[in-house]
C-alpha positions in Angstrom: -86.7 -8.9 -69.0 -87.6 -12.2 -67.2 -85.5 -15.2 -66.5 -88.2 -17.5 -67.9 -87.8 -16.1 -71.4 -84.1 -17.0 -71.4 -84.4 -20.5 -69.9 -84.1 -23.5 -72.1 -83.7 -27.1 -71.6 -80.3 -28.7 -72.1 -80.0 -30.9 -75.1 -78.8 -34.5 -74.6 -75.6 -33.9 -76.5 -74.8 -30.5 -74.8 -72.1 -29.7 -72.2 -72.3 -31.1 -68.7 -73.4 -29.2 -65.7 -69.8 -28.7 -64.5 -68.7 -27.5 -67.9 -71.5 -25.0 -68.0 -70.5 -23.6 -64.6 -66.9 -23.3 -65.7 -68.0 -21.6 -68.9 -70.3 -19.2 -66.9 -67.3 -18.2 -64.7 -65.1 -17.6 -67.8 -67.9 -15.5 -69.2 -68.0 -13.3 -66.1 -64.3 -12.9 -66.2 -64.3 -12.1 -69.9 -67.1 -9.5 -69.5 -65.0 -7.8 -66.8 -67.3 -8.3 -63.9 -65.6 -6.6 -61.0 -65.3 -8.1 -57.5 -68.1 -7.3 -55.2 -70.2 -5.9 -58.1 -74.0 -6.0 -58.0 -76.2 -8.4 -60.1 -78.4 -5.7 -61.5 -75.4 -3.6 -62.6 -73.6 -6.5 -64.4 -76.7 -8.3 -65.9 -76.8 -6.2 -69.1 -73.2 -7.3 -69.9 -73.9 -11.0 -69.7 -77.6 -11.7 -70.4 -77.2 -12.2 -74.2 -74.1 -14.5 -73.9 -75.0 -18.1 -74.7 -73.0 -19.2 -71.7 -75.4 -17.2 -69.5 -78.3 -19.2 -70.8 -76.4 -22.5 -70.4 -77.3 -22.2 -66.7 -81.0 -22.9 -66.9 -82.0 -21.7 -63.4 -82.2 -18.1 -62.5 -81.3 -18.8 -58.9 -78.3 -20.9 -60.0 -77.0 -18.1 -62.2 -77.4 -15.6 -59.4 -75.8 -17.9 -56.9 -72.8 -18.5 -59.2 -72.6 -14.7 -59.8 -72.6 -13.9 -56.1 -70.0 -16.5 -55.4 -67.8 -15.3 -58.2 -67.8 -11.6 -57.2 -67.0 -12.6 -53.6 -64.0 -14.8 -54.5 -62.8 -12.8 -57.5 -60.9 -10.3 -55.3 -58.7 -13.0 -53.8 -58.2 -14.6 -57.2 -57.2 -11.3 -58.7 -54.7 -10.8 -55.9 -53.3 -14.2 -56.5 -53.1 -13.6 -60.2 -51.3 -10.3 -59.6 -48.8 -11.8 -57.2 -48.1 -14.6 -59.6 -47.7 -12.1 -62.4 -45.5 -10.0 -60.2 -43.3 -12.9 -59.3 -43.1 -13.9 -63.0 -42.1 -10.3 -63.9 -39.5 -10.2 -61.2 -38.0 -13.5 -62.3 -38.0 -12.4 -65.9 -36.3 -9.1 -65.0 -33.7 -11.0 -62.9 -33.1 -13.2 -65.9 -32.6 -10.1 -68.0 -30.1 -8.8 -65.5 -28.2 -12.1 -65.7 -28.1 -11.9 -69.5 -27.0 -8.2 -69.3 -24.3 -8.8 -66.5 -21.5 -8.0 -69.0 -22.9 -4.5 -69.4 -23.4 -3.9 -65.7 -20.6 -2.5 -63.5 -20.3 -0.2 -60.4 -21.1 2.8 -62.5 -24.3 1.5 -64.2 -27.4 3.6 -63.4 -31.1 3.1 -64.4 -31.1 5.4 -67.4 -27.9 3.8 -68.9 -29.4 0.3 -68.5 -32.8 1.4 -69.9 -31.2 2.8 -73.1 -29.8 -0.6 -74.0 -32.4 -3.0 -72.5 -35.6 -0.9 -72.3 -37.2 -2.6 -75.3 -37.0 -6.0 -73.8 -40.5 -7.3 -72.7 -39.1 -8.4 -69.5 -38.1 -4.8 -68.8 -41.5 -3.4 -69.5 -43.3 -6.2 -67.5 -42.1 -4.7 -64.2 -42.8 -1.3 -62.6 -40.0 1.3 -62.6 -39.7 1.2 -58.9 -39.2 -2.5 -58.8 -36.8 -2.3 -61.8 -34.6 0.3 -60.1 -34.7 -1.7 -56.8 -33.5 -5.0 -58.5 -30.9 -3.1 -60.6 -29.5 -1.4 -57.5 -29.3 -4.8 -55.8 -27.1 -6.0 -58.6 -25.0 -2.8 -58.8 -24.6 -2.2 -55.0 -22.3 -5.2 -54.4 -20.2 -4.1 -57.4 -20.0 -0.6 -56.0 -19.0 -1.9 -52.6 -16.4 -4.2 -54.0 -15.0 -1.4 -56.2 -15.0 0.9 -53.2 -13.2 -1.6 -51.0 -10.7 -2.2 -53.8 -10.1 1.5 -54.1 -9.8 1.9 -50.4 -7.3 -1.0 -50.2 -5.3 0.6 -53.0 -5.4 4.0 -51.4 -4.4 2.5 -48.1 -1.5 0.7 -49.7 -0.4 3.9 -51.5 -0.8 5.8 -48.2 1.2 3.2 -46.3 3.9 3.4 -49.0 3.9 7.2 -48.8 4.3 7.1 -45.0 7.1 4.6 -45.3 8.9 7.0 -47.6 8.5 9.8 -45.0 9.6 7.5 -42.2 12.7 6.5 -44.1 13.8 10.1 -44.5 14.6 10.2 -40.8 14.7 14.0 -40.6 11.0 14.6 -40.6 9.6 15.5 -37.2 6.5 17.2 -35.8 7.9 20.6 -36.7 8.5 19.8 -40.3 6.6 21.8 -43.1 5.3 20.3 -46.3 6.5 23.2 -48.4 10.1 22.6 -47.3 10.0 18.8 -47.6 8.1 18.1 -50.8 10.8 19.1 -53.3 13.2 16.5 -51.8 10.6 13.7 -52.3 9.6 14.3 -56.0 11.9 11.7 -57.4 10.6 8.9 -55.2 8.1 6.6 -57.1 6.0 6.4 -53.9 5.6 10.2 -54.0 4.3 10.1 -57.6 1.8 7.2 -56.8 -0.2 9.6 -54.6 -2.5 12.1 -56.1 -1.4 15.7 -55.9 -4.3 16.8 -53.6 -3.7 13.8 -51.2 0.1 14.3 -50.6 -0.1 17.1 -48.1 -3.1 15.5 -46.4 -1.1 12.3 -45.9 2.0 14.3 -44.8 -0.1 16.1 -42.1 -1.6 12.7 -41.0 1.9 11.4 -40.6 2.8 14.4 -38.5 -0.3 13.8 -36.4 0.8 10.2 -35.9 4.3 11.4 -34.8 2.6 13.8 -32.4 0.4 11.0 -31.1 3.4 8.7 -30.6 5.4 11.4 -28.8 2.4 12.3 -26.7 1.9 8.6 -25.8 5.6 8.2 -25.1 5.4 11.3 -22.8 2.4 10.0 -21.0 4.0 6.6 -20.6 7.2 8.3 -19.4 5.3 10.5 -17.0 3.3 7.5 -15.7 6.5 5.5 -15.2 8.1 8.5 -13.5 5.0 9.0 -11.3 5.1 5.3 -10.4 8.8 5.4 -9.6 8.2 8.5 -7.5 5.4 6.8 -5.7 7.6 3.8 -5.2 10.5 5.9 -3.9 8.1 7.8 -1.6 6.8 4.5 -0.2 10.3 3.3 0.2 11.2 6.6 2.0 8.2 6.2 4.2 9.1 2.6 5.0 12.7 3.6 5.8 11.5 6.4 8.0 9.0 4.2 9.8 11.7 1.5 10.2 14.1 4.1 11.5 11.5 5.5 13.9 10.8 1.9 15.1 14.5 1.2 15.4 15.1 4.5 17.2 12.2 3.7 19.6 13.5 0.2 20.2 17.0 1.6 20.7 15.6 4.3 23.1 13.8 1.6 25.1 17.0 -0.6 25.1 19.1 2.4 26.1 16.6 3.2 28.8 16.8 -0.3 30.1 20.6 -0.4 29.9 20.8 3.0 31.7 18.5 1.7 34.4 20.6 -1.4 34.8 23.8 0.7 34.7 22.4 3.1 37.4 21.4 0.1 39.5 24.8 -1.5 39.1 26.7 1.7 39.9 24.4 2.3 42.9 25.3 -1.2 44.1 29.0 -0.4 43.6 28.6 2.8 45.7 26.9 0.8 48.5 29.7 -1.7 48.4 32.5 0.7 48.2 31.6 4.2 49.6 30.6 4.1 53.2 32.0 7.5 54.4 29.5 10.3 54.0 32.5 12.7 53.9 34.1 11.0 50.9 34.9 13.2 48.0 34.2 12.5 44.3 37.8 13.3 43.3 39.3 10.8 45.7 36.6 8.1 45.2 36.5 8.1 41.4 39.8 6.3 40.8 38.8 3.7 43.4 35.4 3.1 41.8 36.9 2.8 38.3 39.0 -0.1 39.5 35.8 -2.2 39.8 36.5 -5.5 37.9 33.0 -5.5 36.6 33.4 -2.0 35.1 30.3 -0.7 36.7 31.9 2.8 37.1 32.9 2.9 33.4 29.7 1.7 31.9 29.2 3.4 28.5 25.6 4.0 29.2 26.6 6.4 32.0 28.7 9.5 31.4 30.8 11.2 34.0 28.1 13.7 35.0 25.7 10.8 35.7 28.2 8.9 37.9 29.1 12.0 39.8 25.5 12.9 40.4 24.8 9.3 41.6 27.8 9.5 43.8 26.6 12.8 45.4 23.1 11.3 45.9 24.7 8.3 47.6 26.8 10.6 49.9 23.7 12.6 50.7 21.8 9.4 51.6 24.8 8.2 53.7 24.9 11.6 55.5 21.1 11.7 56.1 21.2 8.1 57.4 24.1 9.0 59.8 22.2 12.1 60.9 19.1 10.0 61.5 21.0 7.4 63.4 22.9 10.0 65.5 19.7 11.8 66.4 18.2 8.4 67.4 21.4 7.9 69.5 20.9 11.3 71.2 17.3 10.5 72.0 18.3 7.1 73.5 21.3 8.4 75.6 20.4 11.9 76.5 17.2 11.4 78.4 15.6 13.5 81.1 17.2 11.2 83.8 20.6 11.6 82.2 20.2 15.3 81.9 19.3 15.5 85.6 22.7 14.0 86.6 25.6 16.4 87.2 29.3 15.7 87.2 31.6 16.6 90.1 32.3 20.0 88.5 28.5 20.5 88.1 28.1 19.8 84.4 25.3 17.9 82.6 24.9 16.2 79.3 22.9 19.2 78.2 25.4 22.0 78.9 28.7 20.1 78.3 29.7 18.4 75.0 32.5 16.6 76.7 30.2 15.1 79.2 27.7 14.1 76.6 30.5 12.7 74.3 31.6 10.3 77.0 28.2 8.7 76.9 27.7 8.8 73.1 31.1 7.5 71.8 30.5 4.0 73.1 27.9 3.5 70.2 28.9 2.9 66.6 26.4 5.5 65.4 28.6 8.1 67.1 31.7 7.0 65.1 29.7 6.9 61.8 28.7 10.5 62.2 31.2 13.0 60.8 33.3 14.6 63.5 32.4 18.2 62.5 28.7 17.6 62.7 28.5 15.7 66.0 28.7 18.7 68.4 26.4 20.8 66.2 23.7 18.1 66.2 24.2 17.6 70.0 23.9 21.3 70.6 20.7 21.6 68.6 19.3 18.5 70.4 20.3 19.9 73.8 18.8 23.3 73.1 15.6 21.7 72.0 15.5 19.6 75.1 16.2 22.6 77.4 13.5 24.5 75.6 11.0 21.8 76.3 12.1 21.5 79.9 11.8 25.2 80.4 8.4 25.2 78.7 7.2 22.4 81.1 8.7 24.3 84.1 7.0 27.5 83.1 3.7 25.6 82.6 4.0 24.2 86.2 4.9 27.6 87.6 1.9 29.2 85.9 -0.3 26.5 87.2 0.9 26.9 90.8 0.5 30.7 90.5 -3.1 30.2 89.3 -3.8 27.9 92.2 -2.3 30.4 94.7 -4.4 33.2 93.2 -7.5 31.2 93.4 -6.7 30.3 97.1 -6.2 34.0 98.0 -9.4 35.0 96.3 -11.3 32.3 98.0 -9.9 33.4 101.5 -10.8 37.1 100.9 -14.3 36.1 99.9 -14.7 34.0 103.1 -13.5 36.9 105.4 -15.9 39.4 103.8 -18.7 37.0 104.3 -17.9 36.6 108.0 -17.8 40.4 108.5 -21.0 40.8 106.8 -22.6 38.1 108.9 -21.4 39.8 112.2 -23.0 43.1 111.1 
């Protein structure tokens, strides 16, 4: 078959070129030419159609064919989308019209039985129909569920109020023992049989939670109070320790001042190294400044300080008396003898006449004077004897050397004569 045999010239009163092109495309669509199909495959379907021959040129026909099969896929998609939208809108309109028959319990099969013959029902795929129906039913189910939950919550709250009003229900109560006393209450009958014990147990759990929370809060409060008391105890102890330390320091200072004051009183009052504590105590206690009765010193302290003062006085007297002995009883004084042949080293009465002119003699206790003099005299005699012995030994050594030297000289002379 050739294109030339089918070509013919357009008559003057025939369709225009644009109309021929439109009719050619309608022919391709009517003949079912598939998108992306081949010219050779589709040519037998269209070659005998007058609209085919209305396009005089073979190249124009083929060009229109090729353009059509390339754009037909997109056109079909657009047509399908438009048809789908129209079907969806139609089904939604159907749902609106059937809204009186749709509630939270409506399912697909129930809806289909009553509205399945409607063209708008058949125009849409089952999957899309179920989806749109569920979109309409789901809010109704949700609202019904929320309403049921609210009603159930109200009934449960009323039931718990009934339990709370009893006043004798606690965490140890048992449903089997309590339920008979609740049967006549309307709030009891409003709850389903299977829910009553469940709500009762929930109420007990709430009581347990409240008790546990109260116990935790009480324990936390007690722990906090214990911590606060412990901190207060620590603060008191620290304050007491600080006060004790301050008092100890103050007492130490007061004692030091009291000791110094009493020592000053002793210096002012007690000058005799032989004074006794028994005799001196009343005298010291008469001090107008009260230095002997200071509360920071007890009797043992004052007695000890008194004895230390007496010891110091005695040691000072001894020191001064020894100094007096050294000044008066010298080697020159010891060399002098009295008419009866006595010296200051062998006669206390002789030494006493020289010593008693000095105040240091009078300050030294009478009983100790002779003893100290005797020790001093013995020491002085010992030193004199030691010096004398040293001189004698020296003289003896000199004599021995002289004798030895003389003997040596004589022997030498005799030897020379021989």
